[in-house]
Residue, then its C-alpha position, 0 to 999 in steps of 0.5 A: m500500500e503506497m502512500v502519497k503526500l498532498v499539499k494545500g498551503d502549509r498543510v500536508i496530508e497523507r492518502r493512499k496512492v490508489d485513492y488519490e489516483n481515482n479522485a485526482k480531479m476532485w483533489g485538484i478542484r479542492g486545491w490539493e496537489l502532490f507534494v514534491n520534495k524540492p531540495k533547498p538551495e545551498p547559500k553561496p559562501e560570501p567571498e572574504v574581503k581583506e581590510d587592507a584592500l579596502s583601506s584608502e590610506w597608504k601605509e608605509e612599512i617601517p623596517k625593523k631594526s636589528k639588534k646587534k649584540g656587541 
């Protein structure tokens, strides 16, 4: 005995497949349709933005002084 899911708005019901096939037209008139399990789209990862790339100020790199032991 196979079962089918029917959807109307946010309501979901389960009925036998044979019963649905025999009365598909009446289910359609009443607003019910077959439930189709659609996969949810996966969100695309946002690209990482480096803060240095957006900085409008130019920063000069200062060379580090080496420590000499003497």
